[in-house]
C-alpha positions as a printed Julia matrix, in Angstrom:
260×3 Matrix{Float64}:
   0.03   -0.01    0.03
   2.7     2.36   -1.09
   2.29    5.3    -3.44
   4.94    5.53   -6.2
   7.03    8.61   -6.67
   6.79   10.16  -10.17
  10.16   11.34  -11.29
   8.85   14.15  -13.45
   7.27   15.93  -10.51
   8.39   17.43   -7.06
   5.65   15.61   -5.12
   7.81   12.73   -3.91
   7.99   13.88   -0.23
   4.11   14.19   -0.13
   3.73   10.6    -1.59
   6.19    9.29    0.96
   4.3    11.01    3.84
   1.02    9.77    2.62
   2.3     6.23    2.27
   3.76    6.44    5.82
   0.31    7.51    7.16
  -1.42    4.63    5.36
   1.03    1.99    6.68
   0.33    3.13   10.21
  -2.86    1.98   11.87
  -3.3     5.3    13.82
  -5.09    8.08   11.98
  -2.87   11.21   11.68
  -3.71   13.94   14.1
  -5.84   16.79   12.98
  -2.89   19.17   12.63
  -0.94   16.73   10.41
  -3.99   15.95    8.33
  -4.64   19.64    7.82
  -1.07   20.27    6.8
  -1.21   17.44    4.26
  -4.42   18.68    2.82
  -2.97   22.23    2.53
   0.26   20.96    0.81
  -1.86   18.72   -1.58
  -4.27   21.48   -2.43
  -1.35   23.74   -3.29
  -0.11   21.2    -5.76
  -3.52   21.38   -7.62
  -2.6    24.85   -8.75
   0.68   23.71  -10.43
   1.61   21.83  -13.58
   1.68   18.64  -11.32
  -2.13   18.95  -10.63
  -2.63   15.31  -11.67
  -0.26   14.21   -8.96
  -2.04   16.54   -6.5
  -5.34   14.9    -7.13
  -3.79   11.47   -6.52
  -2.44   12.77   -3.27
  -5.91   14.19   -2.37
  -7.44   10.8    -3.15
  -5.08    9.13   -0.76
  -5.93   11.64    1.9
  -9.65   10.75    1.28
  -8.64    7.04    1.72
  -7.03    7.89    4.94
 -10.38    9.1     6.41
 -12.41    6.44    4.55
 -14.05    8.91    2.23
 -14.76    6.8    -0.83
 -16.79    9.51   -2.77
 -14.05   12.2    -2.43
 -11.36    9.63   -3.41
 -13.28    8.8    -6.6
 -13.63   12.36   -7.51
  -9.93   13.02   -7.16
  -8.84    9.88   -8.94
 -11.2    10.65  -11.91
  -9.74   14.12  -12.17
  -6.1    12.83  -11.94
  -6.61   10.33  -14.71
  -8.43   12.89  -16.87
  -5.31   15.03  -16.67
  -2.75   12.17  -16.9
  -3.69    8.71  -17.79
  -0.12    7.29  -17.49
   0.52    3.88  -16.04
   2.12    5.59  -12.97
  -1.0     7.65  -12.27
  -3.24    4.56  -12.77
  -1.14    2.43  -10.39
  -1.33    5.2    -7.81
  -5.07    5.25   -8.22
  -5.15    1.57   -7.51
  -3.26    2.18   -4.24
  -5.96    4.6    -3.2
  -8.73    2.02   -3.77
  -6.66   -0.72   -2.15
  -6.48    1.47    0.94
 -10.21    1.73    0.86
 -10.67   -2.01    0.41
 -12.55   -1.38   -2.84
 -11.13   -3.41   -5.78
 -14.35   -2.85   -7.59
 -13.61    0.79   -7.85
 -10.01    0.09   -8.85
 -10.98   -2.28  -11.71
 -11.33    0.2   -14.57
  -8.03    1.82  -13.79
  -6.38   -1.59  -13.41
  -7.61   -2.85  -16.7
  -6.41    0.41  -18.42
  -2.94   -0.07  -16.81
  -2.77   -3.66  -18.05
  -3.65   -2.5   -21.57
  -0.88    0.05  -21.55
   1.75   -2.16  -19.91
   0.95   -5.83  -20.59
   4.54   -7.02  -20.27
   5.48   -5.08  -17.06
   5.43   -7.68  -14.28
   4.96   -5.23  -11.49
   1.82   -3.79  -13.24
   0.36   -7.15  -13.99
   1.0    -8.32  -10.45
  -1.26   -5.6    -9.05
  -3.83   -5.81  -11.8
  -4.18   -9.52  -11.38
  -4.56   -9.1    -7.69
  -7.43   -6.72   -8.22
  -9.09   -9.2   -10.6
  -8.59  -12.14   -8.18
 -10.11  -10.07   -5.41
 -13.27   -9.83   -7.56
 -13.28  -13.51   -8.32
 -12.17  -12.94  -11.95
  -9.35  -15.48  -11.67
  -9.36  -16.61  -15.32
  -8.77  -13.03  -16.46
  -5.94  -12.67  -13.98
  -4.38  -15.9   -15.2
  -4.59  -14.75  -18.86
  -2.91  -11.49  -18.13
  -0.12  -13.27  -16.15
   0.45  -15.77  -19.03
   0.72  -13.02  -21.58
   3.2   -11.26  -19.41
   5.24  -14.37  -18.95
   5.42  -14.81  -22.72
   7.46  -11.64  -22.87
   9.21  -11.87  -19.55
   9.94  -15.55  -18.6
  11.27  -14.4   -15.2
   8.04  -12.69  -14.15
   6.62  -13.72  -10.83
   3.37  -12.86   -9.17
   2.27  -12.75   -5.53
  -0.79  -14.82   -6.29
  -0.36  -17.42   -9.12
  -3.76  -17.2   -10.86
  -3.26  -20.24  -12.92
  -2.5   -22.34   -9.88
  -5.54  -20.84   -8.08
  -7.73  -21.81  -11.08
  -6.53  -25.38  -10.73
  -7.39  -25.43   -7.07
 -10.88  -24.02   -7.69
 -11.55  -26.62  -10.35
 -10.4   -29.48   -8.06
 -12.69  -28.12   -5.22
 -15.63  -27.36   -7.47
 -15.83  -23.58   -6.99
 -16.73  -21.2    -9.63
 -15.85  -17.58  -10.01
 -19.29  -16.32   -8.9
 -19.16  -18.25   -5.66
 -15.62  -17.03   -4.96
 -16.48  -13.39   -5.8
 -19.57  -13.41   -3.6
 -17.64  -14.6    -0.54
 -14.65  -12.33   -1.03
 -16.76   -9.29   -1.6
 -18.74  -10.0     1.69
 -15.55  -10.47    3.63
 -14.12   -7.2     2.42
 -17.36   -5.44    3.3
 -16.96   -6.57    6.96
 -13.5    -5.09    7.14
 -14.61   -1.84    5.44
 -17.64   -1.52    7.69
 -15.27   -1.84   10.7
 -12.8     0.62    9.1
  -9.96   -2.03    9.26
  -7.45   -2.01    6.45
  -6.53   -5.46    4.88
  -2.8    -5.85    4.73
  -2.35   -9.41    3.54
  -4.41  -11.57    1.1
  -3.52  -15.24    0.52
  -5.05  -18.57   -0.15
  -4.23  -22.29    0.47
  -5.56  -25.38   -1.09
  -5.94  -28.33    1.12
  -6.71  -32.01    0.73
  -8.78  -33.62    3.59
  -8.8   -37.55    3.21
 -12.23  -37.49    4.82
 -13.81  -34.39    3.45
 -12.14  -33.96    0.1
 -10.32  -30.86   -1.24
 -10.98  -27.41    0.11
  -9.97  -23.78   -0.53
  -9.21  -21.26    2.23
  -8.68  -17.52    1.77
  -7.1   -15.52    4.58
  -7.17  -11.69    5.19
  -4.53  -10.28    7.35
  -4.83   -7.1     9.36
  -3.17   -5.32   12.21
  -5.09   -5.66   15.31
  -5.7    -8.06   18.27
  -6.96  -11.55   18.75
 -10.24  -10.16   19.98
 -10.51   -8.2    16.7
  -9.94  -11.37   14.83
 -12.75  -13.19   16.62
 -15.09  -10.21   16.13
 -14.39   -9.86   12.38
 -14.5   -13.68   11.75
 -17.87  -13.92   13.59
 -19.35  -11.18   11.44
 -17.98  -12.82    8.26
 -19.54  -16.06    9.2
 -22.85  -14.45   10.1
 -22.97  -12.8     6.66
 -21.76  -15.82    4.7
 -24.22  -18.04    6.52
 -27.02  -15.99    4.89
 -25.98  -16.94    1.44
 -27.33  -19.86   -0.49
 -23.94  -21.22   -1.46
 -22.15  -21.1     1.91
 -20.15  -24.21    2.55
 -17.08  -23.62    4.66
 -15.83  -27.18    4.28
 -15.15  -26.3     0.64
 -14.51  -22.55    0.65
 -13.48  -20.83    3.86
 -12.7   -17.16    4.37
 -10.76  -16.33    7.47
  -9.27  -13.19    9.29
  -5.9   -13.23   10.76
  -4.54  -10.55   13.2
  -1.03   -9.24   13.23
   0.33   -7.17   16.06
   2.38   -4.96   13.67
   2.9    -4.47    9.86
   6.33   -6.14   10.44
   4.42   -9.41   10.71
   2.73   -8.83    7.3
   3.65  -10.14    3.86
   1.39   -7.96    1.81
  -0.14   -9.87   -1.15
  -3.31   -7.94   -1.71
């Protein structure tokens, strides 16, 4: 969840400060937030206005203001539709836990840079978060055709194989992942890690488990998992013996291996 500096602008320190705030679990104090807003607003009046709007979108994400974030991202991309701006837009929506809002910018970035592994890694993660695993696998495969050394945090092709073995389709996966993310968003808890495991139970058959990591306490983990279970139990397809979604607390970001 790190904003990328853009070499052509002087906004690097603001991007660094914004990323630092997003990595922390504590909200910045009122004075720090006001100063950041003031500095970002000043950038809007310069040739770097697109970068200023991205910074403003990140500030909106800091305070969980999805509507304001969308406005600023839209304005940033209208002014500068480069891959770098699109990638930073994705960081904003990642911070908000909204891969659905990130999707159009992610797909545009993939179209502009289909062989850049770092771009396809982020884009395929967005697609997987929305259950669109086959599309993620296709993008990764095309990237590997150009760059044989390309690696991705989530191997979409392997995930597809696990889903096939377990008997899970993309609609089912999407429904459960969207519900789980909504629980985190409602609690204003940022997801720091996103991973899956495929397991083989000799008695119960194959299963697939997704885990969302966050910084918090064991009590937070119990509370979030309970709410996820309540919401998933209300769906027609819920079957935790085949597809499970779990929350995992970490005491600090140092414990996280971010894969979302």
